[in-house]
C-alpha positions in Angstrom: 0.0 0.3 0.0 1.4 3.0 -1.1 1.5 5.5 1.7 0.9 9.6 1.8 3.3 10.9 1.5 4.5 8.8 -1.2 0.9 9.4 -3.1 1.7 13.1 -2.8 4.8 12.7 -4.4 4.0 11.1 -7.2 1.2 13.6 -7.8 2.9 16.1 -7.8 5.5 15.1 -9.9 2.9 13.8 -12.4 1.5 17.3 -12.1 5.3 18.6 -13.7 5.7 16.4 -16.2 2.3 17.4 -17.3 3.3 21.0 -17.4 6.1 20.2 -18.4 4.4 19.4 -21.4 2.3 22.2 -21.4 5.0 24.4 -21.8 7.0 22.5 -24.8 3.8 21.8 -26.9 3.8 17.8 -26.0 -0.4 17.8 -25.0 -1.4 16.0 -28.7 1.0 13.6 -29.0 1.1 9.9 -28.4 2.4 8.1 -25.3 5.3 6.6 -27.1 6.1 10.3 -29.7 6.8 11.7 -26.1 8.7 8.6 -25.2 10.3 9.4 -28.7 10.6 12.9 -28.3 11.6 12.3 -24.7 14.5 9.7 -25.6 16.3 13.0 -28.5 16.0 15.0 -25.3 17.3 13.0 -22.9 20.4 11.7 -25.5 21.6 14.9 -27.3 22.0 16.4 -22.8 24.0 13.3 -22.3 25.9 13.0 -25.5 25.5 16.4 -26.8 23.8 14.5 -30.4 21.3 11.9 -31.8 21.2 10.1 -34.2 18.3 8.2 -35.3 19.7 4.9 -35.0 20.1 6.0 -30.7 16.0 7.1 -31.5 15.4 3.0 -32.3 18.4 1.6 -30.0 16.7 3.5 -26.5 13.0 3.4 -27.1 12.3 0.1 -28.8 9.8 1.8 -31.2 10.2 0.1 -34.7 11.6 2.0 -37.2 8.8 2.3 -38.8 7.0 4.2 -36.0 10.1 6.2 -34.9 10.7 8.3 -38.7 7.0 8.3 -39.3 7.2 10.2 -36.0 10.5 12.2 -36.9 8.5 13.4 -40.3 6.0 14.8 -38.0 7.7 16.3 -35.5 9.6 17.7 -38.0 6.3 19.4 -40.7 5.7 20.9 -36.4 8.6 22.0 -36.0 9.6 20.4 -33.1 12.2 18.0 -34.1 14.9 18.8 -37.1 16.5 16.7 -38.8 20.6 17.0 -40.9 22.9 14.0 -42.4 25.5 13.5 -40.0 28.9 14.3 -41.4 30.5 11.6 -39.9 28.0 9.3 -41.8 26.4 9.7 -44.4 23.9 7.4 -44.7 22.9 8.3 -41.0 20.9 11.4 -39.5 21.3 13.0 -36.4 18.8 15.2 -34.7 17.5 18.0 -32.6 15.1 19.8 -30.3 13.8 22.7 -31.9 12.9 24.7 -28.9 
């Protein structure tokens, strides 16, 4: 059984996450799309870069799902994709915010 303090902390964290999603304009996206966005954000923050292969490897979603979501993010101008200078077969991803 959850303690009252734990429940209160969990509710507070969920409210903060909702506020962040609103600030980043992510509310309209599915949970899968949000996870892909957060994977891109975390990979860029932790490693300084993120490519499509990283997102596929770390998110656990199919290549098709990743590509469709990235295209949607590009259309919505929240993620930019550009060809890697070190590997012409790869594309790097950056957040547009």
